[in-house]
C-alpha positions in Angstrom: 50.3 -119.7 -139.8 53.6 -119.1 -141.6 55.0 -121.1 -143.9 58.3 -122.5 -142.6 61.5 -121.2 -143.7 63.2 -123.5 -146.7 66.9 -123.6 -146.1 69.5 -125.6 -148.6 72.2 -127.0 -147.2 75.3 -127.6 -149.8 78.1 -129.7 -148.2 80.0 -132.9 -149.5 80.7 -133.9 -146.1 77.5 -135.8 -144.3 78.8 -135.1 -140.8 79.0 -131.6 -141.2 75.4 -131.3 -142.9 74.4 -133.5 -139.7 75.8 -130.8 -137.4 74.3 -127.8 -139.4 71.0 -129.6 -139.2 71.0 -130.2 -135.7 72.1 -126.4 -135.1 68.9 -125.7 -136.8 66.8 -127.9 -135.0 67.5 -125.9 -132.0 66.4 -122.8 -133.3 62.9 -121.9 -131.6 62.0 -118.8 -133.3 61.0 -120.3 -136.6 60.1 -123.6 -138.3 62.8 -124.8 -140.8 62.6 -127.5 -143.6 66.2 -129.0 -144.5 67.4 -129.8 -148.1 70.6 -131.4 -148.8 72.8 -131.9 -151.8 76.2 -132.8 -152.1 77.4 -132.2 -155.4 78.1 -129.2 -157.3 76.0 -129.4 -160.1 73.3 -130.7 -158.0 73.5 -127.3 -156.0 73.3 -125.3 -159.3 70.1 -127.5 -160.4 68.6 -126.5 -156.8 69.1 -123.1 -156.6 68.2 -122.4 -160.1 65.1 -124.5 -160.1 63.9 -125.0 -157.1 65.1 -121.9 -155.1 65.3 -122.1 -151.0 64.5 -119.1 -148.9 68.3 -119.4 -147.9 71.3 -121.8 -148.8 74.3 -122.5 -146.4 77.2 -123.2 -148.8 80.3 -124.9 -147.9 83.5 -123.7 -149.3 84.9 -127.5 -150.3 82.8 -129.2 -152.9 85.0 -131.9 -154.3 87.0 -130.5 -156.7 85.2 -127.4 -156.9 84.8 -124.5 -154.5 81.8 -122.6 -153.3 83.1 -119.4 -154.2 82.9 -121.2 -158.0 79.3 -122.1 -157.3 78.6 -118.4 -156.2 80.0 -116.5 -159.1 78.4 -119.4 -161.5 74.4 -118.8 -160.0 74.7 -115.1 -159.5 76.1 -114.8 -163.0 72.9 -116.9 -164.2 70.5 -114.4 -162.2 70.0 -116.2 -159.1 69.3 -113.7 -155.6 68.7 -116.3 -153.1 70.3 -115.1 -150.3 73.7 -117.3 -149.5 75.7 -117.7 -146.5 79.1 -119.0 -146.6 80.5 -121.7 -144.4 84.0 -122.7 -143.8 86.7 -124.4 -142.0 89.2 -122.0 -142.9 89.7 -118.5 -141.2 91.4 -116.4 -143.5 90.5 -112.6 -144.1 91.4 -112.9 -147.8 88.6 -115.7 -148.4 85.9 -114.3 -146.6 86.3 -111.4 -148.5 86.5 -113.2 -151.5 83.0 -114.8 -150.9 81.6 -111.3 -150.6 82.8 -110.4 -153.5 81.6 -113.2 -155.3 77.9 -112.5 -153.9 77.8 -114.2 -150.1 75.1 -112.6 -148.2 77.2 -113.7 -144.7 80.3 -115.6 -143.7 80.2 -118.3 -141.1 83.5 -120.4 -139.8 82.5 -123.8 -139.2 82.8 -124.9 -135.3 82.7 -121.5 -134.1 79.2 -120.2 -134.3 76.1 -121.0 -132.1 72.2 -121.6 -132.7 71.7 -118.2 -131.8 74.6 -116.6 -134.6 73.1 -119.1 -137.1 69.9 -118.0 -136.5 70.6 -114.2 -136.7 72.7 -114.9 -139.7 69.8 -116.6 -141.7 67.2 -114.0 -140.4 69.4 -111.3 -141.7 70.2 -112.8 -145.0 66.7 -113.0 -145.8 65.8 -109.7 -145.0 68.6 -108.2 -146.6 67.5 -110.1 -149.5 64.0 -109.0 -149.4 65.3 -105.2 -149.0 67.5 -106.0 -152.1 65.1 -107.1 -154.5 62.3 -104.2 -153.3 65.5 -101.6 -154.2 66.1 -103.1 -157.6 62.1 -103.0 -158.6 62.2 -99.4 -157.0 65.3 -99.0 -159.5 64.0 -100.4 -162.5 60.5 -98.5 -162.1 62.2 -94.8 -161.7 64.2 -96.0 -164.7 61.4 -96.9 -166.7 59.4 -93.7 -165.5 62.5 -91.6 -166.4 62.7 -93.3 -169.8 59.0 -92.6 -170.2 59.2 -88.9 -169.3 62.2 -88.4 -171.5 60.5 -89.9 -174.4 57.1 -87.9 -173.6 59.3 -84.7 -173.3 60.9 -85.4 -176.8 57.9 -86.6 -178.4 56.1 -83.1 -176.8 59.0 -81.4 -178.4 58.7 -83.1 -181.6 55.0 -82.7 -181.9 55.1 -78.8 -181.1 58.1 -77.8 -183.4 56.3 -80.0 -186.1 52.8 -78.3 -185.4 54.4 -74.9 -185.5 55.4 -75.5 -189.1 52.8 -77.4 -190.3 50.3 -75.3 -189.1 51.8 -71.7 -189.5 52.5 -72.0 -193.3 48.7 -72.8 -194.5 47.3 -70.8 -192.0 49.3 -67.7 -193.2 48.4 -68.2 -196.9 44.5 -68.8 -195.6 44.7 -65.3 -194.1 46.4 -63.4 -196.6 44.8 -64.7 -199.4 41.2 -64.2 -197.6 42.1 -60.9 -196.7 43.0 -60.3 -200.3 39.5 -61.7 -201.7 37.7 -59.8 -199.1 38.8 -56.5 -200.6 38.2 -57.5 -204.0 34.3 -58.5 -202.8 34.1 -55.1 -201.3 35.0 -54.1 -204.5 32.0 -55.6 -206.1 34.0 -58.0 -208.0 32.8 -60.9 -205.9 30.2 -59.6 -203.5 28.5 -62.5 -203.4 31.0 -65.0 -201.6 31.9 -61.9 -198.9 30.4 -63.8 -196.3 32.1 -67.4 -197.1 35.6 -65.5 -197.2 34.6 -64.0 -193.8 34.2 -67.7 -192.9 37.3 -69.2 -193.9 39.4 -65.9 -192.1 37.6 -66.5 -189.0 38.4 -70.2 -188.9 42.4 -69.3 -189.6 42.3 -66.8 -187.0 40.8 -69.2 -184.7 43.2 -72.1 -185.6 46.2 -69.7 -185.0 44.9 -69.0 -181.4 45.0 -72.5 -180.7 48.3 -72.8 -182.0 49.6 -69.9 -180.1 48.0 -71.2 -177.1 49.9 -74.4 -177.0 53.1 -72.3 -177.8 52.8 -70.3 -175.2 52.2 -73.1 -172.6 55.1 -74.8 -173.8 57.4 -71.7 -173.4 56.0 -71.4 -170.0 56.8 -74.9 -168.6 60.0 -74.7 -170.4 60.9 -71.4 -168.2 61.6 -69.4 -171.6 58.4 -66.9 -171.3 59.4 -63.4 -172.1 57.3 -60.3 -170.7 57.9 -56.8 -171.8 56.5 -54.6 -169.9 56.0 -50.8 -170.6 53.9 -47.8 -169.4 50.5 -47.4 -171.4 47.0 -45.6 -170.7 45.1 -48.4 -168.9 41.5 -46.7 -170.4 43.0 -47.2 -174.1 43.8 -50.5 -173.8 40.3 -51.4 -172.4 38.6 -50.0 -174.8 40.8 -52.2 -177.6 39.6 -55.5 -175.5 35.9 -54.5 -175.6 36.0 -53.2 -179.2 37.3 -57.0 -180.3 35.4 -58.9 -177.9 32.2 -57.7 -178.0 30.6 -58.9 -181.4 31.6 -62.7 -179.9 29.3 -61.9 -176.6 26.6 -60.6 -178.3 26.8 -63.6 -180.8 25.2 -65.8 -178.1 22.5 -63.1 -177.7 24.1 -61.9 -174.3 24.2 -58.4 -173.2 27.7 -56.9 -172.4 27.9 -54.5 -169.6 31.3 -52.7 -169.3 32.0 -50.4 -166.2 34.9 -49.2 -165.9 36.3 -46.8 -163.0 36.2 -43.2 -163.5 39.8 -42.5 -163.9 42.1 -45.7 -164.5 45.4 -43.9 -165.5 48.5 -45.5 -166.4 50.0 -49.1 -166.1 53.4 -50.6 -166.4 52.9 -54.0 -167.3 53.2 -56.2 -170.5 50.4 -54.9 -172.9 49.9 -57.9 -175.0 49.8 -60.3 -172.3 47.3 -58.4 -170.2 45.0 -58.0 -173.4 45.7 -61.6 -174.1 44.1 -62.7 -170.5 41.0 -60.6 -170.5 40.5 -61.3 -174.0 40.7 -65.1 -172.8 38.4 -64.4 -170.0 35.9 -62.5 -171.9 35.6 -64.8 -174.9 35.1 -67.7 -172.3 32.3 -65.6 -170.2 30.3 -65.1 -173.7 31.0 -68.6 -174.9 29.4 -70.4 -171.8 26.4 -67.8 -171.8 23.4 -67.8 -173.6 21.2 -65.0 -173.8 22.3 -63.8 -170.5 24.8 -61.0 -169.2 28.2 -60.6 -169.1 30.1 -58.1 -167.1 33.8 -56.4 -167.1 34.4 -54.1 -163.9 37.7 -52.4 -163.7 38.8 -50.6 -160.6 42.2 -49.1 -159.4 42.9 -48.9 -155.7 45.4 -49.0 -153.0 47.1 -52.7 -153.3 47.5 -55.2 -150.4 49.1 -58.5 -150.1 46.1 -60.8 -150.1 45.7 -59.3 -153.7 48.2 -61.5 -155.3 48.5 -64.1 -152.6 45.3 -65.1 -150.9 47.3 -67.0 -148.1 48.5 -63.5 -147.0 47.3 -61.0 -145.3 45.9 -57.5 -145.7 48.9 -55.2 -145.1 49.2 -52.8 -147.7 52.1 -52.5 -149.9 53.2 -49.0 -149.8 53.5 -47.2 -153.2 51.8 -49.9 -155.1 48.5 -49.9 -156.3 46.1 -52.7 -157.6 44.2 -52.9 -160.6 41.4 -55.0 -160.1 39.6 -56.5 -163.1 36.4 -58.5 -162.7 34.8 -60.4 -165.5 31.3 -61.9 -164.5 28.6 -63.9 -166.0 25.3 -65.3 -165.9 26.0 -68.4 -167.7 25.9 -72.1 -167.1 28.6 -72.4 -164.0 30.8 -75.0 -162.5 30.8 -77.7 -160.1 33.4 -77.9 -157.2 34.9 -80.7 -159.1 35.2 -78.9 -162.0 36.4 -75.8 -159.8 39.3 -78.2 -158.7 41.2 -78.5 -162.2 39.9 -75.3 -163.3 43.3 -73.9 -164.1 45.1 -77.1 -165.3 46.0 -77.5 -169.2 43.9 -79.2 -171.3 40.9 -79.1 -168.6 37.8 -78.6 -170.0 34.4 -77.7 -168.4 32.6 -79.4 -170.7 34.6 -82.7 -171.1 31.6 -84.5 -172.1 31.5 -86.5 -175.7 29.9 -84.1 -177.1 32.1 -80.8 -176.6 29.5 -78.4 -177.6 31.9 -75.7 -176.6 35.0 -76.7 -178.1 38.2 -75.1 -177.4 42.0 -76.2 -176.2 41.4 -76.4 -172.6 44.8 -74.2 -172.5 43.1 -70.4 -171.7 42.8 -70.4 -168.3 46.1 -72.2 -167.5 48.2 -69.7 -169.5 46.0 -66.8 -168.1 46.7 -68.0 -164.6 50.4 -68.2 -165.2 50.8 -65.1 -166.9 49.2 -63.2 -164.3 51.3 -64.6 -161.6 54.7 -63.9 -164.0 53.5 -60.0 -164.0 53.0 -60.3 -160.1 49.4 -60.7 -159.8 46.8 -63.6 -159.5 43.7 -64.9 -161.3 41.0 -66.4 -159.2 37.8 -67.8 -160.1 34.2 -68.5 -158.1 31.2 -70.3 -159.6 28.2 -71.9 -159.1 26.4 -74.3 -161.3 23.5 -72.8 -163.2 24.3 -69.3 -161.5 27.1 -68.1 -163.5 31.0 -67.6 -162.7 32.9 -64.9 -161.7 36.9 -64.2 -162.4 39.0 -61.6 -160.7 42.3 -60.9 -162.2 44.5 -58.6 -159.6 47.3 -57.1 -161.3 49.9 -54.4 -159.9 49.8 -51.1 -161.3 53.3 -51.4 -161.7 54.8 -55.1 -162.5 58.6 -54.5 -162.1 57.8 -53.7 -158.7 56.7 -57.4 -157.9 59.8 -58.7 -156.2 58.7 -56.6 -153.4 56.1 -58.8 -152.3 56.9 -62.2 -153.9 59.4 -62.8 -150.4 57.8 -63.4 -147.2 54.7 -62.0 -145.6 55.3 -59.9 -142.4 54.1 -62.2 -140.3 56.3 -65.0 -141.2 59.2 -62.6 -141.7 60.3 -63.3 -138.0 60.0 -67.0 -138.1 62.6 -67.1 -141.1 64.8 -65.3 -140.0 66.7 -62.0 -140.9 68.4 -62.9 -144.1 64.8 -63.8 -145.1 65.2 -67.1 -146.9 62.0 -69.0 -147.5 61.3 -72.7 -146.3 62.6 -75.0 -148.2 60.6 -77.9 -149.9 62.2 -80.5 -151.5 59.7 -82.4 -154.3 61.0 -85.7 -155.7 58.7 -86.8 -158.4 58.5 -89.3 -161.3 58.9 -86.5 -163.8 59.8 -82.7 -164.1 56.3 -81.9 -165.4 54.8 -83.3 -162.0 57.4 -81.2 -160.0 56.2 -78.3 -162.5 52.6 -78.9 -161.7 53.1 -79.1 -158.1 55.0 -76.2 -157.7 52.4 -74.1 -160.0 49.7 -75.6 -157.4 52.0 -74.0 -154.5 52.5 -70.5 -156.2 50.3 -68.9 -153.6 52.0 -70.5 -150.8 55.4 -68.6 -150.0 58.2 -71.4 -150.3 61.3 -72.3 -151.9 60.2 -75.5 -154.2 63.1 -77.7 -155.5 61.9 -79.9 -158.2 64.0 -82.9 -159.4 62.8 -86.1 -161.1 66.1 -88.2 -160.8 66.5 -90.1 -157.2 70.2 -90.1 -157.2 70.8 -86.7 -158.2 67.8 -85.2 -156.1 69.9 -87.0 -153.0 72.9 -85.1 -154.0 71.4 -82.0 -154.4 69.5 -82.3 -150.8 72.9 -83.0 -149.2 74.5 -80.1 -150.6 71.7 -77.9 -149.2 72.2 -79.8 -145.9 75.9 -79.0 -146.2 75.3 -75.4 -146.5 73.2 -75.4 -143.7 75.8 -77.3 -141.3 78.3 -74.8 -142.3 76.6 -71.6 -141.1 75.6 -73.5 -137.8 76.6 -72.0 -134.4 80.3 -71.3 -133.2 80.0 -73.7 -130.5 79.3 -76.7 -132.8 82.3 -78.8 -133.6 84.3 -78.0 -137.0 86.0 -80.8 -139.0 89.7 -81.0 -138.2 90.7 -80.4 -141.3 89.1 -76.8 -141.4 90.7 -75.3 -138.2 90.1 -71.5 -139.3 86.2 -72.2 -140.3 85.0 -70.6 -137.3 86.2 -67.6 -138.1 84.7 -67.5 -141.4 81.2 -69.4 -140.5 78.1 -66.7 -139.8 76.9 -66.6 -136.2 73.5 -68.8 -136.6 72.1 -71.1 -139.0 69.2 -68.7 -140.5 67.7 -71.4 -142.9 64.3 -72.9 -141.7 63.8 -76.1 -140.9 62.6 -78.4 -144.0 
């Protein structure tokens, strides 16, 4: 059963109060509980201490006015919906009341029971909507402040860490190399193993710092690639020579099976080497006394090689270089697979953390692969091992040829080939970037915005651009009589 609506009538004339009370009593759609105060101070006290659901406020209150009371209680934070009542009909008076904070305006003796009921109901609904809007605005403001603080803290952390880590690490590595040379010359032969451990630890820490800085550059959109032509066989030999000792360390057998003729490749050699080293070292880390393999093939490229939502249509003039890293290690559960490529995600997330690592390697590897026009996929079964398939174009500079629409969607998007637009309004820019990365395989034009007001304006501008290119039969604004001669024949933008 609904509670009765609490109505406070503020009027210094008892006859007017009785008339208002009788009108309210005639309302059949709801139950009402009516209170009455006569003086200005009693009204202020009632509105601030025992707030009603709605207030009917008279203009004349002895020596003061209802507008004075409106300004005072609104200034003190009162958000009770207030309907202004007066016997005057001046337009300036109702505007002044609305500017002071009234929710509605009624003229005494001219409104009916139905109009009063509607005014009360609308005032209460508007107040509830306004309160919800204010809460939402405040939540958005707090989230924006939190996001800005988080971003600033992250930037400060990365800058401090880069400075604090790199200086001592470079010193450790430099002195370790120098002492190892002396030990090999016979001067400190008994401590060579210890010095080698120091150097390995330094390289490990430096790799962690590099991973974090790489992720920061990718998220900030500052990742730069340097494509170059190089023999693929030579790069693979470098990777295998560097990673084989790490794989053998856990008693694993390493199987390397390249194709007979791999030829040359145009890509960022450093980034390709980084991805392969990460995949192979992970395989060796999560495998004990098992098998780790690397198979490399080269064949004609298909759209599905670089986008698993696309079809198998061939890409003319482009070859796909496919690297498959497989192991017989611990494998992963479906739940672990869902967050496999998320930053800071660990396969071993237990308290013990047997395997270590920053949890950034796979996230960075996938983003690097996509930046070069390729894709990184994974398959795994718990207790049966995992396999990672890295597909890269033989020429990464040609990636723009298949980054557009797939052939089966070309007709739906129109001759201009514009992608369907998805507008993402998230609590933070990081949320939008994460969502955009998760949808990277889908051919969409994703617009990310964290600020509500700025996002609405941005979306409106996009809609206006689409309207201006509508068909010539559509109406044109009178201020642009020649617009029809400039507009394109038809709107090619797909619906959002």
